[in-house]
C-alpha positions in Angstrom: -34.6 -12.2 -6.4 -35.3 -9.9 -9.3 -35.4 -6.9 -6.8 -32.1 -8.0 -5.3 -30.5 -8.1 -8.8 -31.9 -4.6 -9.4 -30.4 -3.2 -6.2 -27.1 -4.9 -7.0 -27.0 -3.5 -10.5 -27.8 0.0 -9.4 -25.1 -0.2 -6.7 -22.4 -1.3 -9.1 -23.3 1.4 -11.6 -23.0 4.1 -8.8 -19.8 2.6 -7.5 -17.9 2.4 -10.9 -19.2 5.9 -12.0 -17.7 7.4 -8.8 -14.6 5.2 -9.2 -13.8 6.5 -12.7 -14.6 10.1 -11.7 -12.0 9.9 -8.9 -9.6 8.2 -11.3 -9.8 11.1 -13.8 -9.3 13.7 -11.0 -6.4 11.9 -9.4 -4.8 11.3 -12.8 -4.9 14.9 -13.8 -3.6 16.0 -10.3 -0.7 13.5 -10.6 0.3 14.8 -14.1 0.5 18.3 -12.8 2.4 17.2 -9.7 5.0 15.2 -11.7 5.6 18.1 -14.1 6.2 20.4 -11.1 8.4 18.1 -9.0 10.5 16.1 -11.5 12.7 18.5 -13.4 15.2 16.4 -15.4 16.3 16.5 -19.0 13.9 14.8 -21.3 11.0 14.7 -18.8 7.9 16.1 -20.4 4.2 15.7 -20.6 4.4 12.1 -21.9 6.6 11.0 -19.1 4.4 12.8 -16.5 1.3 11.0 -17.8 3.2 7.7 -17.7 4.2 8.1 -14.1 0.7 9.3 -13.2 -0.8 6.2 -14.8 1.4 4.1 -12.6 0.8 6.0 -9.4 -2.9 6.6 -9.6 -4.1 3.0 -9.0 -2.3 3.0 -5.7 -3.8 6.2 -4.5 -7.2 5.1 -5.7 -6.9 1.8 -4.0 -6.5 3.6 -0.6 -9.9 5.3 -0.9 -12.0 2.4 -2.3 -14.0 2.1 1.0 -14.8 5.8 0.7 -16.0 5.3 -2.9 -18.3 2.5 -1.6 -19.6 5.1 1.0 -20.4 7.7 -1.7 -21.8 5.0 -4.1 -24.3 3.9 -1.4 -25.3 7.5 -0.6 -25.8 8.2 -4.3 -27.9 5.0 -4.7 -30.3 5.6 -1.9 -30.7 9.3 -2.7 -31.7 8.5 -6.2 -34.1 5.8 -5.1 -35.6 8.1 -2.5 -36.3 10.9 -5.1 -38.0 8.3 -7.4 -40.0 6.8 -4.4 -38.5 3.4 -5.1 -37.8 3.0 -1.4 -41.5 3.6 -0.6 -42.5 1.0 -3.2 -40.0 -1.5 -1.8 -41.3 -1.0 1.7 -45.0 -1.3 0.5 -44.1 -4.6 -1.1 -43.1 -5.9 2.3 -39.3 -5.6 2.0 -37.6 -4.4 5.2 -34.5 -2.1 5.2 -32.3 -5.0 6.3 -33.5 -7.2 3.4 -33.1 -4.4 0.9 -29.5 -4.1 1.9 -28.6 -7.8 1.1 -27.7 -6.9 -2.5 -25.5 -3.8 -1.8 -23.8 -5.6 1.1 -23.1 -8.7 -1.1 -21.7 -6.5 -3.8 -19.5 -4.7 -1.3 -18.1 -8.1 -0.2 -17.5 -9.2 -3.7 -15.9 -5.9 -4.7 -13.7 -6.0 -1.6 -12.5 -9.5 -2.5 -11.9 -8.5 -6.1 -9.8 -5.5 -5.0 -7.6 -7.4 -2.6 -7.1 -10.4 -4.8 -6.9 -8.8 -8.3 -6.4 -5.1 -8.0 -3.9 -5.3 -5.1 -1.3 -7.1 -7.2 -1.8 -4.7 -10.0 -1.3 -1.7 -7.6 1.9 -3.4 -6.2 3.3 -3.9 -9.7 2.7 -0.4 -10.9 4.0 1.1 -7.7 7.2 -1.0 -7.9 7.8 -0.1 -11.6 7.3 3.6 -10.8 9.6 3.5 -7.8 12.3 1.6 -9.7 12.2 4.0 -12.6 12.4 7.0 -10.3 15.3 5.4 -8.5 17.1 5.0 -11.8 16.5 8.6 -12.7 17.8 9.8 -9.3 20.6 7.3 -8.9 19.3 6.0 -5.6 20.1 2.7 -4.0 17.8 -0.3 -4.1 17.5 -3.1 -1.6 15.8 -6.4 -2.3 15.2 -9.6 -0.2 15.6 -13.2 -1.4 15.8 -16.6 0.2 19.6 -16.2 0.4 19.6 -13.0 2.3 19.4 -9.4 1.3 20.9 -7.5 -1.7 21.7 -3.8 -1.7 22.9 -1.7 -4.6 24.6 1.7 -4.2 26.2 4.2 -6.6 29.9 5.1 -6.3 32.2 7.6 -8.0 33.6 4.8 -10.3 30.3 3.0 -11.0 28.1 0.7 -8.9 28.6 -1.5 -5.9 26.4 -4.5 -5.0 26.2 -5.7 -1.4 25.0 -9.0 -0.2 24.5 -10.1 3.4 23.3 -13.2 5.1 21.4 -11.2 7.7 21.2 -7.8 9.3 20.4 -6.1 12.6 16.8 -5.0 13.2 17.5 -1.4 12.4 19.4 -2.3 9.2 22.7 -0.6 10.3 24.7 -3.8 10.7 25.3 -6.4 8.1 26.5 -9.9 9.0 28.8 -11.9 6.6 28.5 -9.2 3.9 30.1 -9.3 0.5 30.8 -6.0 -1.4 31.3 -6.3 -5.2 32.4 -3.2 -7.0 31.8 -2.5 -10.8 33.2 0.2 -13.0 31.3 2.3 -15.4 31.4 -0.4 -18.1 29.9 -3.0 -15.7 33.1 -4.9 -15.2 33.9 -6.1 -11.7 37.0 -4.4 -10.2 36.9 -5.2 -6.5 35.4 -7.7 -4.0 35.3 -7.4 -0.3 34.2 -10.1 2.2 33.9 -9.4 5.9 32.4 -10.8 9.1 30.5 -7.6 9.9 29.8 -4.3 8.3 28.4 -1.3 10.3 26.8 1.7 8.6 28.5 5.0 9.8 28.0 8.5 8.4 29.4 8.4 4.9 30.9 4.9 5.0 30.6 1.2 5.8 33.0 0.0 8.5 34.1 -3.6 7.7 35.5 -5.9 10.4 37.7 -8.9 9.5 37.7 -8.1 5.8 39.4 -9.8 2.8 39.9 -7.6 -0.2 40.3 -9.0 -3.8 41.5 -6.7 -6.6 39.7 -8.0 -9.7 41.1 -5.3 -12.1 43.3 -7.6 -14.1 44.3 -4.8 -16.4 46.0 -3.0 -13.5 47.3 -5.9 -11.5 47.7 -8.6 -14.1 45.7 -11.2 -12.1 43.3 -11.1 -9.1 45.1 -10.6 -5.8 43.7 -10.8 -2.2 44.7 -9.2 1.0 43.4 -9.7 4.6 42.8 -6.6 6.7 41.3 -6.4 10.2 39.4 -3.2 9.3 38.3 -1.6 6.1 36.2 1.4 5.3 34.0 1.6 2.2 32.6 5.0 1.2 28.8 5.3 0.8 26.1 7.9 0.5 23.5 5.5 2.1 21.7 6.5 5.2 19.5 4.5 7.6 16.4 6.2 6.2 17.3 5.3 2.7 17.8 1.6 3.6 14.4 1.6 5.4 12.8 3.3 2.4 14.4 0.7 0.0 12.7 -2.1 1.9 9.5 -0.5 0.7 6.0 0.0 2.1 3.9 -3.2 2.7 1.5 -2.0 0.1 4.3 -2.4 -2.5 4.2 -6.2 -2.1 1.3 -8.2 -3.7 -0.9 -9.7 -1.1 -0.3 -13.2 -2.5 3.5 -12.8 -2.0 3.2 -11.0 1.4 3.4 -14.0 3.7 6.6 -15.2 2.0 8.0 -11.7 2.0 7.4 -11.4 5.7 9.2 -14.7 6.3 12.2 -13.5 4.3 12.2 -10.1 6.1 12.3 -11.7 9.5 14.9 -14.2 8.4 17.1 -11.3 7.3 16.7 -9.7 10.7 14.3 -6.9 10.0 11.1 -6.3 12.0 8.0 -7.3 10.0 5.2 -6.2 12.3 4.0 -3.4 10.1 3.8 -5.9 7.2 1.8 -8.3 9.3 -0.6 -5.6 10.4 -1.0 -4.6 6.7 -1.7 -8.2 5.7 -4.5 -8.5 8.2 -5.9 -5.1 7.4 -6.1 -6.1 3.8 -7.9 -9.3 4.6 -10.4 -7.3 6.7 -11.0 -4.8 3.8 -14.2 -6.4 2.5 -15.7 -6.1 5.9 -14.6 -2.5 6.1 -16.4 -1.9 2.8 -19.5 -3.5 4.2 -19.4 -1.2 7.2 -19.2 1.8 4.9 -22.3 0.6 2.9 -24.2 0.1 6.1 -23.2 3.4 7.7 -24.3 5.4 4.6 -27.5 3.4 4.3 -28.4 4.1 8.0 -28.5 7.8 7.2 -29.8 8.0 3.7 -32.2 5.0 3.4 -35.2 7.3 3.9 -37.7 9.3 1.9 -36.8 12.9 1.0 -40.2 14.1 2.4 -38.8 13.6 5.9 -36.5 16.5 5.2 -33.0 17.2 6.5 -31.5 15.2 3.6 -28.4 17.3 3.4 -27.8 16.9 7.1 -28.2 13.2 6.9 -25.7 13.0 4.1 -23.3 15.1 6.1 -23.6 12.8 9.1 -23.0 9.7 6.9 -19.9 11.3 5.4 -18.5 12.4 8.7 -19.1 9.0 10.3 -17.5 7.3 7.3 -14.4 9.5 7.7 -14.4 8.9 11.4 -14.3 5.1 10.8 -11.5 5.7 8.3 -9.6 7.6 11.0 -10.3 4.8 13.5 -8.9 2.3 11.0 -5.7 4.3 10.4 -5.3 4.9 14.2 -5.7 1.3 15.0 -3.2 0.4 12.3 -0.6 2.7 13.8 -1.3 1.3 17.3 -0.8 -2.2 15.9 2.4 -1.3 14.1 3.9 0.2 17.3 2.9 -2.9 19.3 0.4 -1.0 21.5 -2.5 -3.4 20.6 -2.6 -6.9 19.1 -2.4 -7.3 15.4 -5.7 -8.9 15.1 -7.4 -6.2 17.1 -5.8 -3.5 15.0 -7.0 -5.0 11.7 -10.4 -6.5 12.6 -11.8 -4.2 15.3 -12.6 -1.1 13.1 -14.7 -3.0 10.5 -16.5 -5.0 13.2 -17.2 -1.8 15.2 -18.5 0.0 12.1 -20.8 -2.9 11.1 -22.2 -3.1 14.7 -22.8 0.6 14.9 -24.5 0.8 11.5 -26.7 -2.3 12.3 -27.8 -0.7 15.6 -28.8 2.5 13.8 -30.7 0.5 11.1 -32.5 -1.6 13.7 -33.5 1.5 15.7 -35.1 3.0 12.6 -36.7 -0.2 11.4 -40.5 -0.3 11.8 -41.6 -3.3 13.8 
């Protein structure tokens, strides 16, 4: 048991050392990128560091399995140089038993990252996106139990759009309500329709009722029924889809309810389902990275070809990462089942690594 705690402590030290090195590099790169891309009045180094601090956790979260790969390589290379692996073998510990502690730590870290770090990443990403949208004046869409809400900028102020449901591609709103506000935030117009279709540069409303809420101009609110009404907009289909957000922007604890609201509103939620199962399989994927790197580096340096073995471990780790991304794309496009897209890559990686370890095991 003492030996297992020793292996676990060494693995955690290697993991967090590499984690914070990557955090510093990504943070610095984001600061430079923000200064280069965002050129608005009042945007300086302090604002660039603020946005970098919000964006870096999300980028770091994507490469956590690779950090586990590098941490395992670092762990066993250090132990090979100090002959600790030979002492462990001489004490009667097999390679498989020696991996119990690193594998257990990988499972715990995977659970920690999807249960605790994932909501933090979702929150920081959402704050960064909202503040960028405010700076650029872009539209924002949100989903609730009562349908969907969309905000767009107009020449006179803002317009808030609510709809009970929408078509799958987001270009048609059913039973929508358009509420226009002036620059001071006062409502000036309300439109209700049976259907609104997104055309280039405008919403085409069918069966609309228009209320003039500007009491200063008309004295009191008035209404008028029109069979067809056009509302100017700068929205495009791509902007609406972007406003829904990536699945990674939703905390994993809220993702099942978000998927339900998304499907109720009429949007396709397959990509969100694939993402949910991929996140649930993340601890197993981290285990596969630990086992893959151990299969190539859990050996003494006197055998030689250490650099080549490290290269093989890194290449196979990146290959598994590519397989995971490829399977995720196939799942999102309905080419393979969702469960296969999420769970096949980590299971395949673990099986391959165990085969290599058992082949190298003595006796």
